[in-house]
C-alpha positions as CSV (number, residue, x, y, z in Angstrom):
1,M,0.0,0.0,0.0
2,K,2.9,2.4,0.8
3,T,4.4,1.6,-2.6
4,T,1.2,2.8,-4.3
5,S,1.4,6.1,-2.5
6,F,4.9,6.7,-3.7
7,R,3.9,5.9,-7.2
8,L,1.1,8.4,-7.1
9,L,3.3,11.2,-5.7
10,P,5.1,12.0,-9.0
11,L,1.8,11.9,-10.8
12,A,0.3,14.4,-8.3
13,L,3.4,16.6,-8.7
14,L,3.1,16.5,-12.5
15,F,-0.5,17.6,-12.3
16,A,0.5,20.5,-10.1
17,V,3.3,21.5,-12.5
18,V,1.0,21.3,-15.5
19,S,-1.8,23.3,-13.9
20,Q,0.7,26.0,-12.8
21,A,2.3,26.0,-16.2
22,Q,-1.0,26.6,-17.9
23,T,-1.5,29.8,-15.8
24,L,2.1,31.1,-16.3
25,Q,2.8,32.0,-19.9
26,P,5.4,31.9,-21.4
27,Q,7.0,28.9,-19.7
28,N,10.8,28.6,-19.2
29,P,12.1,26.1,-21.9
30,T,13.9,24.1,-19.3
31,D,10.9,23.6,-17.1
32,M,8.7,22.9,-20.2
33,T,11.2,20.3,-21.4
34,R,11.4,18.7,-17.9
35,E,7.6,18.4,-17.8
36,M,7.4,17.0,-21.3
37,S,10.2,14.5,-20.4
38,A,8.4,13.2,-17.4
39,R,5.0,13.0,-19.2
40,L,6.4,11.4,-22.4
41,R,9.2,9.4,-20.7
42,L,11.9,10.8,-22.9
43,N,15.4,9.3,-22.7
44,E,18.4,11.6,-22.1
45,G,19.2,12.1,-25.8
46,Q,15.6,13.0,-26.6
47,Y,15.6,15.4,-23.6
48,V,18.7,17.2,-24.8
49,R,17.5,17.6,-28.3
50,L,14.0,18.7,-27.2
51,L,15.5,21.3,-24.8
52,T,17.5,22.8,-27.7
53,L,14.4,22.8,-29.8
54,N,12.2,24.4,-27.1
55,R,14.8,27.1,-26.5
56,T,15.1,27.9,-30.2
57,R,11.3,27.9,-30.6
58,Q,10.8,30.3,-27.7
59,T,13.5,32.7,-29.1
60,R,12.0,32.6,-32.5
61,Q,8.5,33.1,-31.2
62,R,9.7,36.2,-29.3
63,E,11.4,37.5,-32.4
64,I,8.2,37.1,-34.4
65,E,6.0,38.8,-31.8
66,Q,8.4,41.7,-31.5
67,S,8.8,42.2,-35.2
68,T,5.1,42.0,-36.0
69,S,4.0,44.1,-33.1
70,T,5.4,47.2,-34.7
71,Q,3.8,46.3,-38.1
72,K,0.3,45.9,-36.6
73,D,-0.3,43.0,-39.0
74,P,-2.0,40.1,-37.2
75,A,-2.3,38.0,-40.4
76,M,1.5,38.1,-40.9
77,R,2.1,37.3,-37.2
78,N,-0.3,34.3,-37.3
79,S,1.2,33.1,-40.5
80,Q,4.8,33.2,-39.1
81,L,3.7,31.6,-35.8
82,S,1.9,28.8,-37.7
83,E,5.0,28.2,-39.8
84,L,7.0,28.0,-36.6
85,Q,4.6,25.5,-35.1
86,T,4.8,23.4,-38.2
87,Q,8.6,23.4,-38.0
88,Y,8.4,22.5,-34.3
89,D,6.1,19.6,-35.0
90,Q,8.4,18.3,-37.7
91,E,11.4,18.4,-35.4
92,C,9.4,16.7,-32.6
93,S,8.6,13.9,-35.0
94,R,12.4,13.4,-35.6
95,I,13.1,13.4,-31.9
96,M,10.2,11.3,-30.5
97,S,8.8,7.9,-31.1
98,P,5.4,7.6,-32.7
99,S,3.8,6.8,-29.4
100,Q,5.4,9.8,-27.6
101,L,4.4,12.1,-30.5
102,S,0.8,10.8,-30.2
103,Q,0.8,11.5,-26.5
104,L,2.2,15.0,-27.1
105,Q,-0.5,15.7,-29.7
106,Q,-3.3,14.4,-27.4
107,S,-2.1,16.6,-24.5
108,E,-1.9,19.6,-26.8
109,N,-5.4,19.0,-28.1
110,Q,-6.7,18.6,-24.5
111,G,-5.0,21.8,-23.6
112,T,-6.6,23.8,-26.5
113,T,-10.1,22.3,-26.0
114,S,-10.2,22.8,-22.2
115,G,-7.8,25.7,-21.7
116,G,-9.0,28.4,-24.0
117,N,-6.9,30.5,-26.4
118,G,-3.6,30.2,-24.4
């Protein structure tokens, strides 16, 4: 019975981190990658590659938001962010196994359907 309690503790902590992460935008790439690693059970190599990808994505996202904020062109901003998301998804498919990628997509879909516009 005590073993079950210890197995549930990481799950409870993960839920706490996820719920907090949903309220704190944007999330630190290191924290985001740690959460993804725990949820998707990434190996060390996958973690390192995903951390680099998440850092690059956040940097590029900031650049897009800063450059398009002066232009007042939401269509261009949305287009660039959509392209960035497509590139991110492609890189994730190179890093993760098909089952991990499926879990990631499911969690992203749940986040958008229950979490609003993020």
